[in-house]
TORFIRO-432778 format. One record per atom (N, C-alpha, C): residue number from 0; residue in three letters; atom name; x, y, z. Coordinates in Angstrom, 2 decimals. Layout:
N
num->NUM	residuo->Ala	atomo->CA	c1->X	c2->Y	c3->Z
...
// end
This chain:
103
num->0	residuo->Met	atomo->N	c1->-46.21	c2->-17.26	c3->26.48
num->0	residuo->Met	atomo->CA	c1->-44.48	c2->-16.42	c3->26.35
num->0	residuo->Met	atomo->C	c1->-43.55	c2->-16.90	c3->25.75
num->1	residuo->Asp	atomo->N	c1->-43.45	c2->-15.69	c3->24.64
num->1	residuo->Asp	atomo->CA	c1->-42.64	c2->-15.98	c3->23.48
num->1	residuo->Asp	atomo->C	c1->-41.58	c2->-14.51	c3->23.89
num->2	residuo->Val	atomo->N	c1->-40.98	c2->-15.06	c3->22.87
num->2	residuo->Val	atomo->CA	c1->-39.47	c2->-13.54	c3->22.62
num->2	residuo->Val	atomo->C	c1->-40.16	c2->-12.50	c3->22.13
num->3	residuo->Asn	atomo->N	c1->-41.46	c2->-12.62	c3->21.67
num->3	residuo->Asn	atomo->CA	c1->-41.66	c2->-10.64	c3->20.99
num->3	residuo->Asn	atomo->C	c1->-42.25	c2->-10.61	c3->22.63
num->4	residuo->Thr	atomo->N	c1->-42.92	c2->-11.14	c3->23.00
num->4	residuo->Thr	atomo->CA	c1->-43.40	c2->-10.98	c3->24.47
num->4	residuo->Thr	atomo->C	c1->-42.82	c2->-9.88	c3->26.11
num->5	residuo->Leu	atomo->N	c1->-41.09	c2->-10.38	c3->25.63
num->5	residuo->Leu	atomo->CA	c1->-39.80	c2->-10.65	c3->25.84
num->5	residuo->Leu	atomo->C	c1->-39.39	c2->-8.65	c3->25.47
num->6	residuo->Ile	atomo->N	c1->-39.12	c2->-9.14	c3->23.80
num->6	residuo->Ile	atomo->CA	c1->-39.10	c2->-7.63	c3->23.55
num->6	residuo->Ile	atomo->C	c1->-40.36	c2->-6.31	c3->23.29
num->7	residuo->Ala	atomo->N	c1->-41.49	c2->-6.45	c3->23.60
num->7	residuo->Ala	atomo->CA	c1->-42.58	c2->-5.89	c3->23.62
num->7	residuo->Ala	atomo->C	c1->-41.69	c2->-5.11	c3->24.61
num->8	residuo->Ala	atomo->N	c1->-42.13	c2->-6.16	c3->25.73
num->8	residuo->Ala	atomo->CA	c1->-41.51	c2->-4.89	c3->27.55
num->8	residuo->Ala	atomo->C	c1->-39.86	c2->-4.36	c3->27.75
num->9	residuo->Ile	atomo->N	c1->-39.18	c2->-4.52	c3->26.61
num->9	residuo->Ile	atomo->CA	c1->-37.71	c2->-4.03	c3->26.63
num->9	residuo->Ile	atomo->C	c1->-38.23	c2->-3.10	c3->25.67
num->10	residuo->Ser	atomo->N	c1->-38.64	c2->-3.32	c3->25.13
num->10	residuo->Ser	atomo->CA	c1->-39.09	c2->-2.08	c3->23.98
num->10	residuo->Ser	atomo->C	c1->-39.76	c2->-0.31	c3->24.37
num->11	residuo->Gly	atomo->N	c1->-41.04	c2->-0.82	c3->25.47
num->11	residuo->Gly	atomo->CA	c1->-41.91	c2->-0.31	c3->25.89
num->11	residuo->Gly	atomo->C	c1->-40.64	c2->0.67	c3->27.67
num->12	residuo->Tyr	atomo->N	c1->-39.75	c2->0.01	c3->27.43
num->12	residuo->Tyr	atomo->CA	c1->-39.43	c2->0.25	c3->28.80
num->12	residuo->Tyr	atomo->C	c1->-38.68	c2->1.26	c3->28.47
num->13	residuo->Leu	atomo->N	c1->-37.55	c2->1.30	c3->26.98
num->13	residuo->Leu	atomo->CA	c1->-36.58	c2->1.87	c3->26.49
num->13	residuo->Leu	atomo->C	c1->-38.17	c2->3.56	c3->25.86
num->14	residuo->Leu	atomo->N	c1->-38.71	c2->2.98	c3->24.64
num->14	residuo->Leu	atomo->CA	c1->-39.89	c2->4.47	c3->24.79
num->14	residuo->Leu	atomo->C	c1->-40.21	c2->4.85	c3->25.88
num->15	residuo->Ile	atomo->N	c1->-40.52	c2->4.44	c3->27.09
num->15	residuo->Ile	atomo->CA	c1->-40.94	c2->5.18	c3->27.94
num->15	residuo->Ile	atomo->C	c1->-39.63	c2->6.47	c3->28.68
num->16	residuo->Gly	atomo->N	c1->-38.62	c2->6.03	c3->28.47
num->16	residuo->Gly	atomo->CA	c1->-37.39	c2->6.39	c3->29.07
num->16	residuo->Gly	atomo->C	c1->-37.11	c2->7.58	c3->27.52
num->17	residuo->Ile	atomo->N	c1->-37.33	c2->7.12	c3->26.25
num->17	residuo->Ile	atomo->CA	c1->-36.51	c2->8.10	c3->25.51
num->17	residuo->Ile	atomo->C	c1->-37.70	c2->10.07	c3->25.91
num->18	residuo->Ser	atomo->N	c1->-39.03	c2->8.35	c3->26.43
num->18	residuo->Ser	atomo->CA	c1->-40.15	c2->9.52	c3->25.70
num->18	residuo->Ser	atomo->C	c1->-39.78	c2->11.22	c3->27.37
num->19	residuo->Leu	atomo->N	c1->-39.31	c2->10.60	c3->28.49
num->19	residuo->Leu	atomo->CA	c1->-39.59	c2->11.12	c3->29.44
num->19	residuo->Leu	atomo->C	c1->-38.31	c2->12.46	c3->29.48
num->20	residuo->Gly	atomo->N	c1->-37.53	c2->11.43	c3->28.91
num->20	residuo->Gly	atomo->CA	c1->-36.03	c2->12.46	c3->28.56
num->20	residuo->Gly	atomo->C	c1->-36.22	c2->13.68	c3->27.89
num->21	residuo->Leu	atomo->N	c1->-36.94	c2->13.12	c3->26.29
num->21	residuo->Leu	atomo->CA	c1->-37.06	c2->13.87	c3->25.57
num->21	residuo->Leu	atomo->C	c1->-38.57	c2->15.41	c3->26.73
num->22	residuo->Ile	atomo->N	c1->-39.26	c2->14.83	c3->27.82
num->22	residuo->Ile	atomo->CA	c1->-39.54	c2->16.11	c3->28.07
num->22	residuo->Ile	atomo->C	c1->-38.26	c2->16.93	c3->29.10
num->23	residuo->Val	atomo->N	c1->-37.90	c2->15.93	c3->29.56
num->23	residuo->Val	atomo->CA	c1->-36.72	c2->16.98	c3->30.25
num->23	residuo->Val	atomo->C	c1->-35.56	c2->17.66	c3->29.30
num->24	residuo->Phe	atomo->N	c1->-35.86	c2->17.42	c3->28.28
num->24	residuo->Phe	atomo->CA	c1->-34.68	c2->18.04	c3->27.54
num->24	residuo->Phe	atomo->C	c1->-35.75	c2->19.41	c3->27.16
num->25	residuo->Ile	atomo->N	c1->-36.58	c2->19.52	c3->26.92
num->25	residuo->Ile	atomo->CA	c1->-37.08	c2->20.83	c3->26.75
num->25	residuo->Ile	atomo->C	c1->-37.63	c2->21.50	c3->27.95
num->26	residuo->Met	atomo->N	c1->-37.46	c2->20.79	c3->29.23
num->26	residuo->Met	atomo->CA	c1->-37.79	c2->21.72	c3->29.56
num->26	residuo->Met	atomo->C	c1->-36.73	c2->22.46	c3->30.69
num->27	residuo->Gln	atomo->N	c1->-35.19	c2->21.55	c3->30.53
num->27	residuo->Gln	atomo->CA	c1->-34.13	c2->22.41	c3->30.70
num->27	residuo->Gln	atomo->C	c1->-33.63	c2->23.32	c3->29.39
num->28	residuo->Thr	atomo->N	c1->-34.53	c2->23.23	c3->28.44
num->28	residuo->Thr	atomo->CA	c1->-34.08	c2->24.51	c3->27.36
num->28	residuo->Thr	atomo->C	c1->-34.95	c2->25.26	c3->27.52
num->29	residuo->Val	atomo->N	c1->-36.55	c2->25.18	c3->28.03
num->29	residuo->Val	atomo->CA	c1->-36.96	c2->26.55	c3->28.68
num->29	residuo->Val	atomo->C	c1->-36.71	c2->27.05	c3->29.06
num->30	residuo->His	atomo->N	c1->-35.90	c2->26.59	c3->30.32
num->30	residuo->His	atomo->CA	c1->-35.79	c2->26.83	c3->31.87
num->30	residuo->His	atomo->C	c1->-34.78	c2->26.16	c3->32.11
num->31	residuo->Ser	atomo->N	c1->-33.82	c2->27.04	c3->31.48
num->31	residuo->Ser	atomo->CA	c1->-32.16	c2->26.74	c3->31.82
num->31	residuo->Ser	atomo->C	c1->-31.59	c2->26.44	c3->33.50
num->32	residuo->Asp	atomo->N	c1->-32.29	c2->26.49	c3->34.04
num->32	residuo->Asp	atomo->CA	c1->-31.99	c2->26.63	c3->35.59
num->32	residuo->Asp	atomo->C	c1->-32.35	c2->25.23	c3->36.66
num->33	residuo->Ser	atomo->N	c1->-33.43	c2->24.15	c3->35.19
num->33	residuo->Ser	atomo->CA	c1->-33.84	c2->23.69	c3->36.59
num->33	residuo->Ser	atomo->C	c1->-33.22	c2->21.96	c3->36.78
num->34	residuo->Phe	atomo->N	c1->-32.05	c2->22.08	c3->36.12
num->34	residuo->Phe	atomo->CA	c1->-30.89	c2->20.58	c3->36.20
num->34	residuo->Phe	atomo->C	c1->-29.84	c2->21.42	c3->36.07
num->35	residuo->Ser	atomo->N	c1->-28.66	c2->20.73	c3->37.04
num->35	residuo->Ser	atomo->CA	c1->-27.38	c2->21.19	c3->37.12
num->35	residuo->Ser	atomo->C	c1->-26.41	c2->20.78	c3->35.95
num->36	residuo->Phe	atomo->N	c1->-27.70	c2->20.25	c3->34.98
num->36	residuo->Phe	atomo->CA	c1->-25.91	c2->20.49	c3->33.96
num->36	residuo->Phe	atomo->C	c1->-25.29	c2->21.44	c3->33.12
num->37	residuo->Thr	atomo->N	c1->-24.23	c2->20.49	c3->33.24
num->37	residuo->Thr	atomo->CA	c1->-23.46	c2->21.88	c3->32.47
num->37	residuo->Thr	atomo->C	c1->-22.49	c2->21.52	c3->31.48
num->38	residuo->Gly	atomo->N	c1->-22.85	c2->22.91	c3->30.78
num->38	residuo->Gly	atomo->CA	c1->-22.75	c2->23.14	c3->29.01
num->38	residuo->Gly	atomo->C	c1->-23.66	c2->22.81	c3->28.42
num->39	residuo->Lys	atomo->N	c1->-23.63	c2->22.86	c3->27.07
num->39	residuo->Lys	atomo->CA	c1->-24.95	c2->22.99	c3->26.31
num->39	residuo->Lys	atomo->C	c1->-25.40	c2->21.35	c3->26.36
num->40	residuo->Ile	atomo->N	c1->-26.15	c2->21.31	c3->26.85
num->40	residuo->Ile	atomo->CA	c1->-27.63	c2->20.04	c3->26.96
num->40	residuo->Ile	atomo->C	c1->-27.25	c2->19.52	c3->26.07
num->41	residuo->Thr	atomo->N	c1->-27.91	c2->18.14	c3->25.81
num->41	residuo->Thr	atomo->CA	c1->-27.99	c2->17.18	c3->24.76
num->41	residuo->Thr	atomo->C	c1->-29.19	c2->16.17	c3->24.98
num->42	residuo->Pro	atomo->N	c1->-30.33	c2->15.31	c3->24.14
num->42	residuo->Pro	atomo->CA	c1->-30.82	c2->14.67	c3->24.71
num->42	residuo->Pro	atomo->C	c1->-30.16	c2->13.68	c3->25.39
num->43	residuo->Phe	atomo->N	c1->-29.00	c2->13.24	c3->24.61
num->43	residuo->Phe	atomo->CA	c1->-28.04	c2->11.99	c3->25.12
num->43	residuo->Phe	atomo->C	c1->-28.03	c2->12.63	c3->26.66
num->44	residuo->Asp	atomo->N	c1->-27.59	c2->13.30	c3->26.78
num->44	residuo->Asp	atomo->CA	c1->-27.79	c2->13.90	c3->28.56
num->44	residuo->Asp	atomo->C	c1->-29.04	c2->13.75	c3->29.40
num->45	residuo->Thr	atomo->N	c1->-29.66	c2->13.93	c3->28.62
num->45	residuo->Thr	atomo->CA	c1->-31.66	c2->13.81	c3->29.03
num->45	residuo->Thr	atomo->C	c1->-31.93	c2->12.17	c3->29.47
num->46	residuo->Asn	atomo->N	c1->-31.37	c2->11.74	c3->28.62
num->46	residuo->Asn	atomo->CA	c1->-31.98	c2->10.01	c3->27.78
num->46	residuo->Asn	atomo->C	c1->-31.09	c2->9.33	c3->29.67
num->47	residuo->Tyr	atomo->N	c1->-29.55	c2->10.18	c3->29.43
num->47	residuo->Tyr	atomo->CA	c1->-28.92	c2->9.19	c3->30.20
num->47	residuo->Tyr	atomo->C	c1->-29.44	c2->9.04	c3->31.61
num->48	residuo->Tyr	atomo->N	c1->-29.97	c2->11.22	c3->32.37
num->48	residuo->Tyr	atomo->CA	c1->-30.58	c2->10.98	c3->33.62
num->48	residuo->Tyr	atomo->C	c1->-31.55	c2->10.40	c3->33.35
num->49	residuo->Cys	atomo->N	c1->-31.87	c2->9.95	c3->32.54
num->49	residuo->Cys	atomo->CA	c1->-34.18	c2->9.62	c3->33.17
num->49	residuo->Cys	atomo->C	c1->-34.20	c2->8.30	c3->33.03
num->50	residuo->Phe	atomo->N	c1->-32.38	c2->8.07	c3->32.50
num->50	residuo->Phe	atomo->CA	c1->-32.26	c2->6.04	c3->32.69
num->50	residuo->Phe	atomo->C	c1->-32.24	c2->5.60	c3->34.68
num->51	residuo->Val	atomo->N	c1->-31.42	c2->6.07	c3->34.42
num->51	residuo->Val	atomo->CA	c1->-30.37	c2->6.42	c3->36.02
num->51	residuo->Val	atomo->C	c1->-31.47	c2->6.49	c3->37.51
num->52	residuo->Thr	atomo->N	c1->-32.24	c2->7.72	c3->37.02
num->52	residuo->Thr	atomo->CA	c1->-33.47	c2->8.03	c3->37.92
num->52	residuo->Thr	atomo->C	c1->-34.62	c2->7.18	c3->37.65
num->53	residuo->Met	atomo->N	c1->-34.98	c2->6.44	c3->36.61
num->53	residuo->Met	atomo->CA	c1->-35.48	c2->4.98	c3->36.78
num->53	residuo->Met	atomo->C	c1->-35.28	c2->4.70	c3->37.37
num->54	residuo->Ser	atomo->N	c1->-34.47	c2->3.84	c3->36.82
num->54	residuo->Ser	atomo->CA	c1->-33.79	c2->2.33	c3->37.55
num->54	residuo->Ser	atomo->C	c1->-32.90	c2->2.72	c3->38.83
num->55	residuo->Thr	atomo->N	c1->-33.61	c2->3.63	c3->39.61
num->55	residuo->Thr	atomo->CA	c1->-33.08	c2->4.44	c3->40.69
num->55	residuo->Thr	atomo->C	c1->-31.97	c2->4.17	c3->41.17
num->56	residuo->Leu	atomo->N	c1->-31.19	c2->4.47	c3->40.29
num->56	residuo->Leu	atomo->CA	c1->-29.68	c2->4.14	c3->40.54
num->56	residuo->Leu	atomo->C	c1->-28.70	c2->5.57	c3->41.45
num->57	residuo->Gly	atomo->N	c1->-29.08	c2->6.24	c3->40.32
num->57	residuo->Gly	atomo->CA	c1->-28.98	c2->7.63	c3->41.36
num->57	residuo->Gly	atomo->C	c1->-27.51	c2->8.46	c3->41.39
num->58	residuo->Tyr	atomo->N	c1->-26.67	c2->8.62	c3->40.24
num->58	residuo->Tyr	atomo->CA	c1->-24.69	c2->8.51	c3->40.56
num->58	residuo->Tyr	atomo->C	c1->-24.52	c2->10.31	c3->41.07
num->59	residuo->Gly	atomo->N	c1->-25.69	c2->11.07	c3->40.51
num->59	residuo->Gly	atomo->CA	c1->-25.28	c2->12.24	c3->41.61
num->59	residuo->Gly	atomo->C	c1->-24.54	c2->13.18	c3->41.08
num->60	residuo->Asp	atomo->N	c1->-24.09	c2->13.49	c3->39.35
num->60	residuo->Asp	atomo->CA	c1->-23.97	c2->13.82	c3->38.44
num->60	residuo->Asp	atomo->C	c1->-24.93	c2->14.88	c3->38.11
num->61	residuo->Ile	atomo->N	c1->-26.11	c2->14.62	c3->38.26
num->61	residuo->Ile	atomo->CA	c1->-27.09	c2->15.67	c3->37.35
num->61	residuo->Ile	atomo->C	c1->-27.88	c2->15.68	c3->38.15
num->62	residuo->Leu	atomo->N	c1->-28.63	c2->16.55	c3->39.06
num->62	residuo->Leu	atomo->CA	c1->-29.35	c2->16.97	c3->39.68
num->62	residuo->Leu	atomo->C	c1->-31.30	c2->17.93	c3->39.51
num->63	residuo->Pro	atomo->N	c1->-31.65	c2->17.71	c3->39.55
num->63	residuo->Pro	atomo->CA	c1->-32.99	c2->18.47	c3->39.95
num->63	residuo->Pro	atomo->C	c1->-32.87	c2->19.46	c3->40.76
num->64	residuo->Leu	atomo->N	c1->-32.87	c2->21.14	c3->40.07
num->64	residuo->Leu	atomo->CA	c1->-32.78	c2->22.14	c3->40.94
num->64	residuo->Leu	atomo->C	c1->-34.24	c2->22.85	c3->41.03
num->65	residuo->Ser	atomo->N	c1->-34.70	c2->22.44	c3->40.19
num->65	residuo->Ser	atomo->CA	c1->-35.98	c2->23.63	c3->41.12
num->65	residuo->Ser	atomo->C	c1->-37.26	c2->22.78	c3->41.33
num->66	residuo->Lys	atomo->N	c1->-38.17	c2->23.21	c3->41.77
num->66	residuo->Lys	atomo->CA	c1->-39.03	c2->22.40	c3->42.71
num->66	residuo->Lys	atomo->C	c1->-39.69	c2->21.70	c3->41.19
num->67	residuo->Ser	atomo->N	c1->-40.19	c2->22.03	c3->39.86
num->67	residuo->Ser	atomo->CA	c1->-40.33	c2->21.68	c3->39.73
num->67	residuo->Ser	atomo->C	c1->-39.80	c2->20.36	c3->38.26
num->68	residuo->Ala	atomo->N	c1->-38.60	c2->20.60	c3->38.78
num->68	residuo->Ala	atomo->CA	c1->-38.16	c2->19.19	c3->37.84
num->68	residuo->Ala	atomo->C	c1->-37.62	c2->18.03	c3->39.35
num->69	residuo->Lys	atomo->N	c1->-37.69	c2->18.96	c3->40.52
num->69	residuo->Lys	atomo->CA	c1->-37.57	c2->17.52	c3->41.36
num->69	residuo->Lys	atomo->C	c1->-38.58	c2->16.77	c3->41.46
num->70	residuo->Gly	atomo->N	c1->-40.01	c2->17.41	c3->41.32
num->70	residuo->Gly	atomo->CA	c1->-41.47	c2->16.68	c3->40.75
num->70	residuo->Gly	atomo->C	c1->-41.60	c2->15.57	c3->39.77
num->71	residuo->Leu	atomo->N	c1->-41.07	c2->16.56	c3->38.55
num->71	residuo->Leu	atomo->CA	c1->-40.66	c2->15.38	c3->37.22
num->71	residuo->Leu	atomo->C	c1->-39.91	c2->14.13	c3->37.67
num->72	residuo->Ser	atomo->N	c1->-38.54	c2->14.57	c3->38.23
num->72	residuo->Ser	atomo->CA	c1->-37.70	c2->13.89	c3->38.62
num->72	residuo->Ser	atomo->C	c1->-38.62	c2->12.55	c3->40.12
num->73	residuo->Ile	atomo->N	c1->-39.74	c2->13.16	c3->40.62
num->73	residuo->Ile	atomo->CA	c1->-39.86	c2->12.15	c3->41.85
num->73	residuo->Ile	atomo->C	c1->-41.38	c2->11.23	c3->40.25
num->74	residuo->Ile	atomo->N	c1->-42.17	c2->11.67	c3->39.67
num->74	residuo->Ile	atomo->CA	c1->-42.89	c2->10.73	c3->38.61
num->74	residuo->Ile	atomo->C	c1->-41.43	c2->9.98	c3->38.24
num->75	residuo->Ile	atomo->N	c1->-40.06	c2->10.28	c3->37.15
num->75	residuo->Ile	atomo->CA	c1->-39.40	c2->9.91	c3->36.87
num->75	residuo->Ile	atomo->C	c1->-39.23	c2->8.01	c3->37.76
num->76	residuo->Thr	atomo->N	c1->-39.03	c2->8.01	c3->38.63
num->76	residuo->Thr	atomo->CA	c1->-38.60	c2->7.05	c3->39.18
num->76	residuo->Thr	atomo->C	c1->-39.57	c2->6.45	c3->39.87
num->77	residuo->Leu	atomo->N	c1->-41.04	c2->6.88	c3->39.82
num->77	residuo->Leu	atomo->CA	c1->-42.44	c2->6.37	c3->40.19
num->77	residuo->Leu	atomo->C	c1->-42.49	c2->4.93	c3->38.58
num->78	residuo->Ile	atomo->N	c1->-43.00	c2->6.39	c3->37.66
num->78	residuo->Ile	atomo->CA	c1->-43.16	c2->5.52	c3->36.68
num->78	residuo->Ile	atomo->C	c1->-42.08	c2->3.74	c3->36.49
num->79	residuo->Gly	atomo->N	c1->-41.12	c2->4.29	c3->36.52
num->79	residuo->Gly	atomo->CA	c1->-39.78	c2->2.88	c3->36.09
num->79	residuo->Gly	atomo->C	c1->-39.95	c2->2.02	c3->37.62
num->80	residuo->Gln	atomo->N	c1->-39.96	c2->2.36	c3->38.73
num->80	residuo->Gln	atomo->CA	c1->-40.61	c2->1.21	c3->39.80
num->80	residuo->Gln	atomo->C	c1->-41.18	c2->0.60	c3->39.56
num->81	residuo->Phe	atomo->N	c1->-42.35	c2->1.51	c3->39.17
num->81	residuo->Phe	atomo->CA	c1->-43.75	c2->1.24	c3->39.02
num->81	residuo->Phe	atomo->C	c1->-43.73	c2->-0.17	c3->37.53
num->82	residuo->Tyr	atomo->N	c1->-43.20	c2->-0.10	c3->36.26
num->82	residuo->Tyr	atomo->CA	c1->-42.88	c2->-0.64	c3->35.47
num->82	residuo->Tyr	atomo->C	c1->-42.16	c2->-1.71	c3->35.79
num->83	residuo->Met	atomo->N	c1->-41.10	c2->-1.41	c3->36.53
num->83	residuo->Met	atomo->CA	c1->-40.92	c2->-2.84	c3->36.25
num->83	residuo->Met	atomo->C	c1->-41.36	c2->-3.88	c3->37.49
num->84	residuo->Val	atomo->N	c1->-42.48	c2->-3.03	c3->38.75
num->84	residuo->Val	atomo->CA	c1->-43.33	c2->-4.29	c3->39.35
num->84	residuo->Val	atomo->C	c1->-44.12	c2->-4.78	c3->38.45
num->85	residuo->Ile	atomo->N	c1->-44.59	c2->-4.01	c3->38.32
num->85	residuo->Ile	atomo->CA	c1->-45.80	c2->-4.43	c3->37.71
num->85	residuo->Ile	atomo->C	c1->-45.90	c2->-4.98	c3->36.10
num->86	residuo->Val	atomo->N	c1->-44.63	c2->-4.97	c3->35.20
num->86	residuo->Val	atomo->CA	c1->-44.95	c2->-5.67	c3->33.60
num->86	residuo->Val	atomo->C	c1->-44.18	c2->-6.40	c3->34.71
num->87	residuo->Met	atomo->N	c1->-42.38	c2->-6.28	c3->34.75
num->87	residuo->Met	atomo->CA	c1->-42.23	c2->-8.03	c3->34.42
num->87	residuo->Met	atomo->C	c1->-42.98	c2->-8.10	c3->35.60
num->88	residuo->Gly	atomo->N	c1->-43.48	c2->-7.96	c3->36.88
num->88	residuo->Gly	atomo->CA	c1->-44.07	c2->-9.00	c3->37.77
num->88	residuo->Gly	atomo->C	c1->-45.16	c2->-10.03	c3->36.37
num->89	residuo->Met	atomo->N	c1->-45.82	c2->-9.39	c3->36.35
num->89	residuo->Met	atomo->CA	c1->-46.99	c2->-9.62	c3->34.87
num->89	residuo->Met	atomo->C	c1->-46.63	c2->-10.86	c3->34.08
num->90	residuo->Ile	atomo->N	c1->-44.92	c2->-10.29	c3->33.92
num->90	residuo->Ile	atomo->CA	c1->-44.87	c2->-11.94	c3->32.76
num->90	residuo->Ile	atomo->C	c1->-43.82	c2->-12.71	c3->33.33
num->91	residuo->Ile	atomo->N	c1->-43.29	c2->-12.74	c3->35.00
num->91	residuo->Ile	atomo->CA	c1->-42.76	c2->-13.57	c3->35.86
num->91	residuo->Ile	atomo->C	c1->-44.03	c2->-14.62	c3->35.74
num->92	residuo->Gly	atomo->N	c1->-44.86	c2->-14.11	c3->36.22
num->92	residuo->Gly	atomo->CA	c1->-46.03	c2->-14.16	c3->37.11
num->92	residuo->Gly	atomo->C	c1->-46.61	c2->-15.31	c3->35.54
num->93	residuo->Lys	atomo->N	c1->-46.71	c2->-15.21	c3->34.20
num->93	residuo->Lys	atomo->CA	c1->-46.95	c2->-15.97	c3->33.37
num->93	residuo->Lys	atomo->C	c1->-46.03	c2->-17.23	c3->33.36
num->94	residuo->Leu	atomo->N	c1->-44.99	c2->-17.03	c3->33.07
num->94	residuo->Leu	atomo->CA	c1->-43.77	c2->-18.21	c3->32.95
num->94	residuo->Leu	atomo->C	c1->-44.30	c2->-18.93	c3->33.90
num->95	residuo->Leu	atomo->N	c1->-43.78	c2->-18.16	c3->35.20
num->95	residuo->Leu	atomo->CA	c1->-44.11	c2->-19.89	c3->36.38
num->95	residuo->Leu	atomo->C	c1->-45.88	c2->-19.76	c3->36.74
num->96	residuo->Ser	atomo->N	c1->-46.50	c2->-19.78	c3->35.95
num->96	residuo->Ser	atomo->CA	c1->-47.58	c2->-20.09	c3->36.06
num->96	residuo->Ser	atomo->C	c1->-48.38	c2->-21.52	c3->35.17
num->97	residuo->Pro	atomo->N	c1->-48.93	c2->-22.37	c3->36.42
num->97	residuo->Pro	atomo->CA	c1->-48.55	c2->-23.73	c3->35.74
num->97	residuo->Pro	atomo->C	c1->-49.52	c2->-23.55	c3->33.99
num->98	residuo->Lys	atomo->N	c1->-49.80	c2->-24.42	c3->32.94
num->98	residuo->Lys	atomo->CA	c1->-49.56	c2->-24.58	c3->31.50
num->98	residuo->Lys	atomo->C	c1->-51.30	c2->-25.35	c3->31.93
num->99	residuo->Glu	atomo->N	c1->-52.07	c2->-24.19	c3->31.35
num->99	residuo->Glu	atomo->CA	c1->-53.92	c2->-25.05	c3->31.60
num->99	residuo->Glu	atomo->C	c1->-53.66	c2->-26.68	c3->30.20
num->100	residuo->Lys	atomo->N	c1->-54.26	c2->-27.38	c3->30.84
num->100	residuo->Lys	atomo->CA	c1->-54.39	c2->-28.92	c3->30.62
num->100	residuo->Lys	atomo->C	c1->-55.43	c2->-28.43	c3->29.58
num->101	residuo->Asn	atomo->N	c1->-55.12	c2->-29.79	c3->28.57
num->101	residuo->Asn	atomo->CA	c1->-56.72	c2->-29.31	c3->27.40
num->101	residuo->Asn	atomo->C	c1->-57.61	c2->-30.81	c3->27.94
num->102	residuo->Lys	atomo->N	c1->-58.60	c2->-30.34	c3->28.48
num->102	residuo->Lys	atomo->CA	c1->-59.71	c2->-31.83	c3->28.59
num->102	residuo->Lys	atomo->C	c1->-60.46	c2->-32.50	c3->27.56
// end
């Protein structure tokens, strides 16, 4: 367990969030009534929405309106929570596990 492992875990989380933000951006561009974005949609707005949803913070300023947007939001939430539980759990488990002794 080293700094590179932690950086890789953080990078993975950021990559997932940005990728899902791109999917939300495409969905909103194709179907402009999918989410409650006001004004011109930007990738920053969709990334913001994804990270707020992945962390289950949920400010409520951007809402999914269509069934497909609601389904995608559920998937984003599950991915964020599974990442935190599984990946971070594995990393913490390795940090807390006893070191192997050389025999």
